[in-house]
C-alpha positions in Angstrom: 28.7 -1.8 -9.6 26.2 -4.8 -8.1 27.7 -7.4 -9.3 31.1 -6.6 -8.6 30.0 -5.7 -4.7 28.6 -9.6 -4.7 32.1 -10.6 -5.4 33.8 -9.1 -2.9 31.1 -9.8 -0.8 31.5 -13.9 -1.2 35.3 -13.3 -1.5 35.4 -11.7 2.0 33.1 -14.7 3.5 35.7 -17.4 1.2 38.3 -15.7 2.7 37.1 -15.9 6.2 36.0 -18.8 6.5 39.7 -20.2 4.6 41.4 -18.3 7.2 39.4 -20.2 10.2 40.0 -23.5 8.5 43.4 -22.8 8.1 44.5 -21.8 11.9 41.8 -24.6 12.6 38.9 -22.3 14.2 36.6 -24.2 12.8 34.7 -23.8 17.0 35.4 -20.0 16.0 33.6 -20.2 12.8 30.9 -22.0 14.4 30.3 -19.2 17.0 30.3 -16.7 14.2 27.7 -18.2 11.9 25.3 -18.7 15.4 25.7 -15.1 15.9 25.1 -13.7 12.5 21.7 -16.1 12.6 20.5 -15.2 16.2 21.3 -11.1 14.4 19.2 -12.4 11.4 16.2 -13.7 13.6 16.3 -10.5 16.1 16.4 -7.9 13.0 13.8 -10.1 10.9 11.7 -10.7 14.0 11.3 -6.3 14.6 10.4 -6.0 11.2 7.8 -8.9 10.7 6.5 -7.5 13.9 5.9 -4.3 12.7 4.4 -5.3 9.8 1.8 -7.6 11.8 1.4 -5.4 15.1 -2.0 -4.0 13.4 -3.3 -6.7 11.8 -6.5 -9.2 13.1 -4.9 -12.4 14.3 -7.6 -14.2 12.9 -6.5 -13.9 9.4 -3.2 -15.7 9.7 -3.3 -19.7 9.4 -0.7 -20.5 11.7 -1.5 -21.3 15.1 1.7 -20.4 16.8 2.0 -17.5 14.8 -1.7 -16.3 15.6 -1.3 -16.7 19.5 2.4 -14.8 19.4 0.9 -12.2 17.6 -1.9 -11.5 20.5 0.3 -11.7 22.8 2.5 -9.0 21.6 -0.1 -6.8 20.8 -0.2 -6.3 24.4 3.5 -6.4 24.9 5.1 -5.1 21.6 6.9 -1.6 24.1 8.6 -4.8 26.1 9.7 -6.9 22.9 10.7 -3.8 21.1 12.7 -2.9 24.3 14.2 -6.2 25.0 15.0 -7.0 21.7 17.3 -3.6 21.2 19.4 -5.0 24.4 19.6 -8.4 22.5 20.3 -6.8 19.2 23.4 -4.2 21.0 24.8 -7.2 22.8 25.1 -9.5 19.9 26.5 -6.9 17.6 29.1 -6.1 20.4 29.8 -9.9 20.9 30.3 -10.0 17.4 33.1 -7.3 17.4 34.9 -9.2 20.4 34.4 -12.3 18.4 36.1 -10.5 15.2 39.3 -9.9 17.7 39.6 -13.3 18.7 39.0 -14.3 15.1 42.0 -11.8 13.7 44.7 -12.7 16.1 47.8 -9.9 14.8 50.5 -12.5 15.0 48.5 -14.9 13.7 47.6 -12.5 10.6 51.6 -11.3 10.1 52.0 -15.4 9.6 50.3 -14.7 6.3 51.9 -12.1 5.1 54.6 -12.0 2.6 58.6 -12.3 3.2 59.9 -9.0 4.6 62.8 -9.4 2.5 61.0 -9.4 -1.0 57.9 -6.8 -0.1 59.4 -5.1 3.5 56.4 -2.4 3.4 53.3 -4.7 2.4 55.1 -7.0 5.1 54.8 -4.7 8.0 51.6 -3.2 7.0 49.9 -6.7 6.8 51.9 -7.3 10.0 50.7 -4.1 11.8 47.9 -3.6 14.6 46.5 -0.8 12.3 45.1 -3.5 9.7 44.2 -6.3 12.1 42.6 -3.4 13.8 40.9 -2.4 10.5 40.1 -5.9 9.3 38.3 -6.4 12.3 35.8 -3.5 12.0 35.8 -3.5 8.5 35.0 -7.3 8.2 32.6 -7.4 11.4 30.1 -4.5 9.9 30.1 -5.5 6.6 28.9 -9.3 7.8 26.6 -7.9 10.1 25.2 -5.2 7.9 25.4 -7.7 4.7 23.8 -10.6 5.8 22.3 -10.1 9.5 20.8 -6.9 8.7 19.8 -6.1 4.8 18.6 -9.6 4.1 16.9 -9.9 7.6 14.6 -6.6 7.2 13.8 -7.5 3.2 13.3 -11.1 3.8 11.0 -10.2 6.8 9.5 -7.4 5.1 8.1 -9.8 2.1 7.3 -12.8 4.3 6.6 -11.4 8.1 4.4 -14.8 8.9 7.2 -16.9 7.6 10.3 -15.7 9.8 7.7 -16.1 12.6 6.3 -19.2 12.1 10.3 -20.2 12.3 10.9 -22.0 15.9 14.2 -19.9 17.3 12.4 -16.5 16.2 9.8 -16.8 18.6 12.5 -18.1 21.3 14.3 -15.0 20.8 10.9 -13.1 21.1 9.7 -14.5 24.3 13.8 -13.9 25.3 13.7 -9.9 24.3 10.3 -9.9 26.3 12.0 -11.6 29.5 15.0 -9.5 29.2 12.6 -6.5 29.4 10.9 -7.4 32.5 14.4 -7.9 34.0 14.5 -4.3 33.6 18.1 -4.7 31.5 16.4 -1.3 29.0 15.9 1.0 32.9 18.8 3.1 32.3 17.5 4.2 28.5 13.8 4.3 29.8 15.2 6.7 32.8 17.1 8.6 30.3 13.9 8.9 28.0 11.7 9.8 30.9 14.0 13.1 31.0 14.1 14.0 27.7 10.6 13.8 26.3 9.7 16.4 29.2 11.6 18.5 26.2 9.5 17.9 23.5 5.6 18.4 23.3 3.1 16.2 25.1 2.4 14.2 22.6 2.0 14.4 18.3 -1.1 13.7 16.4 -2.3 10.3 15.6 -2.1 9.5 12.1 -4.3 6.6 10.4 -3.6 4.5 7.4 -2.6 5.1 4.2 -6.0 5.3 1.8 -3.8 3.3 -0.3 -3.9 0.5 2.1 -7.3 1.0 3.4 -8.2 0.5 -0.1 -6.5 -2.7 0.0 -7.9 -4.0 3.4 -11.5 -3.0 2.3 -11.2 -5.1 -0.9 -9.7 -8.3 0.9 -12.4 -8.5 3.0 -15.6 -7.3 1.3 -16.2 -9.5 -1.2 -12.5 -9.9 -2.9 -13.1 -7.0 -5.3 -11.8 -3.5 -5.7 -12.0 -0.9 -8.6 -8.7 0.1 -9.6 -10.4 3.1 -11.9 -14.0 4.0 -12.9 -14.7 6.7 -15.1 -18.3 8.2 -15.8 -18.9 11.1 -18.4 -22.4 12.9 -18.4 -22.4 14.8 -22.3 -25.6 17.2 -21.9 -27.1 18.6 -24.8 -29.0 22.1 -26.0 -32.7 20.4 -24.7 -31.6 18.9 -21.9 -30.8 15.3 -22.8 -27.7 13.7 -22.0 -25.4 10.9 -22.3 -23.9 8.6 -19.7 -20.7 6.8 -20.8 -18.8 4.9 -17.8 -15.6 2.7 -17.9 -14.5 0.2 -14.6 -11.7 -1.9 -14.1 -11.9 -4.1 -11.3 -9.4 -6.3 -9.7 -10.2 -9.5 -8.0 -8.2 -9.7 -4.4 -9.4 -12.8 -3.0 -12.7 -14.9 -2.5 -16.3 -14.2 -3.2 -15.9 -12.2 -6.0 -18.2 -13.8 -8.8 -19.9 -10.5 -10.4 -21.1 -7.0 -9.7 -24.1 -4.9 -10.7 -23.7 -2.0 -12.8 -26.3 0.5 -12.5 -26.5 4.5 -12.8 -29.7 7.0 -11.5 -30.2 10.3 -13.3 -33.3 12.9 -13.2 -35.1 11.9 -16.5 -36.4 8.9 -18.7 -33.8 6.6 -19.9 -34.5 5.5 -23.1 -33.7 1.9 -23.2 -33.0 1.3 -26.8 -29.9 3.2 -26.6 -28.7 1.3 -23.3 -25.4 -0.4 -24.1 -22.6 -2.6 -22.6 -19.4 -4.2 -23.7 -16.7 -6.3 -22.0 -13.0 -5.0 -22.1 -11.3 -7.3 -20.6 -12.7 -11.0 -19.0 -10.8 -12.8 -16.2 -9.5 -16.5 -16.6 -10.2 -19.3 -14.6 -13.9 -19.0 -13.3 -16.1 -20.1 -16.7 -18.0 -17.8 -18.7 -19.6 -15.1 -17.9 -23.5 -13.9 -18.1 -24.8 -10.9 -18.7 -29.0 -10.1 -17.4 -30.1 -6.4 -18.3 -30.6 -3.6 -19.2 -32.9 -3.1 -16.4 -34.9 0.5 -16.8 -36.9 0.9 -13.6 -38.4 3.7 -11.9 -36.5 5.2 -9.2 -37.0 8.3 -6.4 -34.5 10.5 -6.4 -34.7 14.2 -4.0 -38.4 13.3 -3.4 -39.6 13.5 -7.2 -40.5 10.5 -8.6 -38.9 9.1 -12.0 -40.6 6.5 -14.0 -37.4 5.3 -15.6 -34.6 6.7 -13.8 -32.8 3.9 -13.3 -30.9 1.2 -15.1 -28.8 -1.3 -14.4 -26.7 -4.5 -15.5 -26.0 -7.9 -13.2 -23.0 -9.2 -14.5 -21.8 -12.8 -13.4 -19.5 -16.0 -13.1 -20.2 -19.7 -12.6 -17.0 -19.6 -10.0 -14.9 -16.8 -8.0 -12.5 -14.8 -10.0 -9.2 -15.8 -9.3 -6.7 -13.3 -7.0 -5.3 -11.2 -9.4 -7.7 -11.3 -12.3 -9.1 -8.5 -14.0 -12.9 -7.5 -15.0 -13.3 -4.2 -17.3 -16.0 -3.2 -19.4 -17.9 -0.2 -20.5 -21.5 0.9 -20.1 -23.4 3.7 -21.5 -27.3 4.9 -22.2 -29.3 8.4 -23.2 -31.9 9.8 -21.7 -34.9 12.0 -22.6 -34.9 15.9 -22.7 -34.9 17.9 -20.0 -32.6 15.5 -17.8 -30.7 18.4 -16.8 -30.7 22.0 -16.8 -30.0 24.2 -19.6 -30.5 27.6 -18.2 -28.0 30.4 -18.1 -27.5 31.1 -14.2 -29.2 28.0 -13.2 -27.3 24.9 -10.8 -27.4 21.5 -11.7 -25.9 18.2 -10.1 -24.8 14.5 -10.2 -24.9 12.2 -7.2 -22.3 10.0 -7.0 -22.2 7.0 -4.5 -18.9 5.0 -3.9 -20.1 1.3 -4.1 -16.8 -0.8 -3.8 -13.1 -0.3 -2.7 -11.6 2.4 -5.3 -8.4 3.7 -6.1 -9.7 6.7 -8.1 -13.0 7.6 -10.1 -13.2 10.4 -11.8 -16.4 12.2 -12.7 -17.0 14.4 -16.2 -19.9 16.4 -16.8 -19.7 18.0 -20.4 -21.8 19.9 -23.1 -21.9 18.8 -26.5 -20.2 20.8 -29.0 -23.5 22.5 -30.3 -24.6 23.1 -27.1 -25.1 26.9 -26.2 -23.9 26.6 -23.1 -20.5 25.8 -20.7 -20.4 24.2 -17.2 -18.2 26.5 -14.2 -18.2 26.8 -10.4 -17.9 23.5 -9.4 -18.6 22.1 -6.4 -18.9 19.2 -4.1 -20.5 17.8 -0.6 -19.8 15.0 0.6 -22.0 12.3 2.6 -19.6 9.9 4.3 -20.2 10.2 8.6 -22.5 11.8 11.2 -19.8 14.9 12.0 -20.3 17.3 10.0 -16.5 18.2 9.5 -15.3 15.1 8.3 -17.8 15.4 5.6 -16.9 19.6 4.9 -13.0 17.8 4.8 -13.8 15.1 2.1 -15.6 18.1 0.6 -12.7 20.7 0.7 -10.3 17.9 -0.7 -12.3 16.7 -3.6 -13.2 20.8 -4.4 -9.6 21.2 -4.6 -8.8 19.0 -7.4 -11.6 20.0 -9.5 -10.5 20.7 -13.3 -11.9 22.4 -16.3 -12.4 20.1 -18.9 -13.8 20.5 -22.4 -16.1 23.2 -21.5 -17.3 21.3 -18.7 -15.9 20.0 -15.4 -13.9 17.2 -14.2 -14.3 15.8 -10.6 -11.2 13.4 -9.5 -11.9 11.5 -6.4 -8.9 9.6 -5.0 -9.3 7.0 -3.0 -12.9 7.4 -1.6 -13.9 6.4 1.5 -16.8 3.1 0.6 -20.7 4.0 1.1 -19.3 8.0 0.4 -22.1 10.0 -1.2 -20.6 13.0 -3.2 -22.9 15.4 -4.9 -21.3 16.9 -7.9 -23.0 20.7 -8.5 -22.2 23.1 -10.9 -23.4 26.4 -12.3 -24.4 26.6 -16.1 -22.9 29.9 -18.1 -22.9 31.5 -21.5 -20.6 29.2 -23.9 -17.1 30.4 -24.3 -14.4 28.9 -25.9 -12.1 26.5 -23.0 -10.4 23.7 -23.0 -9.8 20.8 -25.1 -8.6 17.2 -23.1 -9.2 14.1 -24.2 -11.8 11.7 -22.4 -10.0 8.9 -23.9 -6.9 9.3 -21.8 -6.1 6.6 -19.2 -6.8 8.1 -15.7 -4.2 9.7 -14.0 -2.3 8.4 -10.7 -3.6 9.4 -7.2 -1.8 10.4 -4.3 -1.7 7.9 -1.9 
């Protein structure tokens, strides 16, 4: 289907060019090409400006684009109004040009003989056919080459299209057009209409997916696509923690990371384990320093061996797009977690990297005489308690039962946020299965 449409489009374009040459209308063809090109730049400029308007100009290498974006950030409304005037004027001019291009009498000269094909000849020589040809051809050419291609190109390469001098000239013309008050009647009409609607709508922030990408680019060039932590608690309160982390490089600065965990209990150093799953290319051989088991203080309590960490480094920055995946784990002595029915316990998780999805599992061992339920989540991410409350409610709504325990998923958590997951110990019953080996689900963006 797509190839058929492309063939039709090329046939119409070649037919138009052939007609122009046959009729010695090279000038008309050149004017049409200029209008189509100008429309391409005007439409592309709008998409490019909207894509870059909220970006820091300092990130752009091209000085001309950087200066233009700085100016547009204070005059973008003037550009959008003036651009609309320029675009509409070009489209209307394109319609008149098509009428000039396809003269009814000249088209009739190409019709077959009236003696052999009377009806076809009459149809091709009619004014209705010329009007249909003018409308259809001008609409399709503008749509195919000046609208669709321009929008797709500008969406993929906004800096490049703004880097072209003709694009910048058209942007400055659009700003001048607005200053000349060509859009005044429309603005006056809008001032009458907007009184019929509410004064304003609540301002929406960018999606968490975009915040993740920006943070990953600007914060050491790394981001966590996914992280899974499973704390398995035994009958005497001993625990085994297993973690899986998948990093992706987003730019310069990512040449290593640190994996560390804290628990309320003594970590058994001999149980510590670390395994690389996927190593990045183009940054040299990895070095692993650890495990280091250290004393720590948590919730006002001192633990002689409550923190373990590994330090992973590479000789050079990890190239953009490359991945680093690994697993780590350890076990604790008895008493790290509470086991008496009716008591509550917690696990604290701090977001240390821009993250798409973090999943924390709290489950008992198969032989433990208890299960975990009544999952709750509190968050410390802001000085405003309402912000913390709303984020905690967002997480709480996604807490699920899992293998006689609980699953706490965090979709796009903000870096620096501290999550405290709490649960209650209940007498053991048979409930649920699930699999810790399944890949993390795709979070909502």
